[in-house]
Phi, psi and omega in degrees: 000134179255160183257152167281117183303330180291348182267356183286155179231039184293127174071024180260139175262116187257140179281154177283157174230165179300143185225122181302132181300140176084353180288134181237158176279127184286157175284150177285125179292154176299138183301329181289345179280345183256181180289156176283106189275169178299318181294323177294319178296319179297317179299314180297320181295318179295318178300314180295324179293316179297322178291317183296325181275357178078012179288324175234153174246151181306322182291332176294316178297317180298314181296321180296315179295321178294323179296316178297316181295335182281347182282153179209164178300346179300332178293313177296324179298325177297320179296317180297314181299318178295319180296326180293330184256349186228097182302325180293318177294321178302316179298320179291324178296316180292334179279324186198098182299316184300317179291320179296321178298320180299329178300330180262013179077021182255125176268105182271003177089175185276341182282127181300140177238135179246133175268133178244126191264126173280137179227167174304126180087002181212123180236140183245144177220148187245145177211164165235107189286337184263329180208249182210041178301133191197142180283072186300322183289348178253324186246359183083192182293144178291143177293157182302320184293333179295330181270349183292141181300325182298314179295314185298328180268321188281326184294337176283319185276322185219066186299323182295321179295317179294315179298323178298326178293335175274359180092010181254100180265122180246134179287166182295343180282350181261120176281134178256122182247124183256130180245130183260110177291150179227178177293339183259346183208127178246164182231152166223148181268134171260098185287164176291143176288130181293146175295151179086010180251015179300135179085357179287148176277173186295321181297317180291322178293318182299330180294343179277343189264110180263170175304317182295328175295323182285340174270331177106010179265005177209165175241148175296138179229150178271124179301142178290145182292000000 
């Protein structure tokens, strides 16, 4: 699915709106629990056509799905940890995530990925307002809530309220910037390095970076002793 470029919200700071207390973003139901939609039928028909014409083989589809399933947020966490300890790598990561990932032997795929850096006074969060565009080859499968209509619509309109539901309370002095992923461009968040991690090696730092940190609905934290 492709996006209408006019629908993107890249780099926009959105104001908060009133939010009913206790309202939560619902989980995305399993696709098999819903009706067999026209788009699902179209996807199946195209797959069968490609197989019938010999353009794809079943083992190619299987290997591709297995490759996607093998990915996890740990790959993105490695990039963040390296950026925290290596300023030159950080600059390359901000310039071209895919190329920087390749330096560490990570294939992030052909779709460009942009890293957005959190700084004091500025926090970044990622969404796909039209569907569920997500850097799967770098971060693994998108969580169910990322695909839910409530998250996709509300994080644009009331990002602070949504972040608060994830346990991330941001003061009014922090600007919240929402980035809308598309079929042509994906995003990952480069979070701030937590205080008290001076002298830590990359492996220990990477363990602090969760999937939610890479989307921007959480910040890395140092476990209490």
